[in-house]
N, C-alpha and C positions, 0 to 999 in steps of 0.2 A: 276487451275494452270497447266501449260504445263510441260510435261516431258522433261528434258534437256538431249538429247542424246549425246551431245558433252562432257559431264562431265566424267572424268576418274573415274571409280568405284573402282579402286585398291588403297588402302591406303598405303601399304608398298611394297617395292621392296627389293629383296635380293641383295647382292653385285655383283653376277654374272650378274643379269639383268641390273644393273646400269652400270657396266663395258662394257657390250655389247652395251648399248645405245650410249656410247661415243667412242667406239672402243679402250678401255683401258684395261690394265691388272688389276686384282683385287689388286695386290700388289701396283699399282700406287695409287689406291683409298685409301688404308691403309696408304700409305706414306703421301698423301695429308691431311688425317685426323690428322696426327701428326704435319704437318707444318702449317695448317690453323686452329686455335683454334675454330672458329665458325662452322666448319664442324664436327658435332658430331651426327652421326646417332644413333637412339635408338638401344640398344642391349637387347636381351632377352634370357632367359634360361641359364643353366650352361655353355653351349658352347659359350655364348656371340655372338649369331648370329646377324649380323648387319641388321637393318631394316630401309631403307631409305624412307623418306616421300618426298612429292613434294617440300617442302622448302629445303631439303637437295640436291635434284636433281638440283634445281635452283642454289644453291651455287656451285655445281660441274660444272654446265654449264658455270658460270662466270669464274671459275678457269681454266677450259678447254680452254675457249676462250683466256685467257691471256697467258697461258703456251704453249698449243699445237698449237693453230691457229695463234696467234700473235707472238709467239716465245720468250716471256719473261722468264727469269730465275725465280726460286721460290722466291728468296729474292726480286726481283723487283716487282713481282706480289703481294707479301705481302705488300710492301710499297705503291703500287698504290691503293690497296684495303683499306688500312687504311687511306690514304689521301683523296681519292675521290670515295667513294663507289657508290654514286648515278650516277656519270658520267660514271663509268665503266659499271654499269647495263644498262644504256641507250645505250652506244656504243655497248654492246653485243647484245641488242635487234635489233639495226639497222643493225649490221653486219649479224645477222641471217636472217633478212628480205631480205637483199640484196643477200645473198647466195641462198635463196629460189627463188627470182625473177630470178637470173641467171640460176638456174636449169630449171625453166619454159621456159625461153627464149631459152635455148639450146634444150629443147624438141620440142618447136615450130619450131626451125630451122631445126631439123632433119625431122620433118613432111613435111616442105616446100621443103626440098631437095629431099625427097622421091617422092613428087608430080611432080617435074620437070623432 
C-alpha cells in the first residue's frame, strides 16, 4: 500500500488558524456558529477551546462563499442552504476551481509579459 502524501495529517484546527484560512476575524466565525446551526466545532477543556475538523472547515467554506464572495446577507444564505444544499456545494466547488484557473492564467500572463 502506497503512502498518501497529499493527505492532511492535522485533525483539528483552532479558531485563529481557521480565521486566517479565510481572511476572517475570529468573532465572525463565532457569529456564524450562532447563525448556522450545523456549524458546531468540537469544544474541549474548561476554556471551551474550539477545535475545527475538515467537515467544519468545509461548512465555513460554503458560508464564506455565499456571504463574503457572492455578497448574500446572512438570512439569504441560510435560506439558500436550507432549500438547496447540494446545489450550493456544487456551485462553491465550481467557483473555487474557476478562481484557481484564473490565478494560474494570470501567473502565465505575467511570465509571458516578462519574456517579451
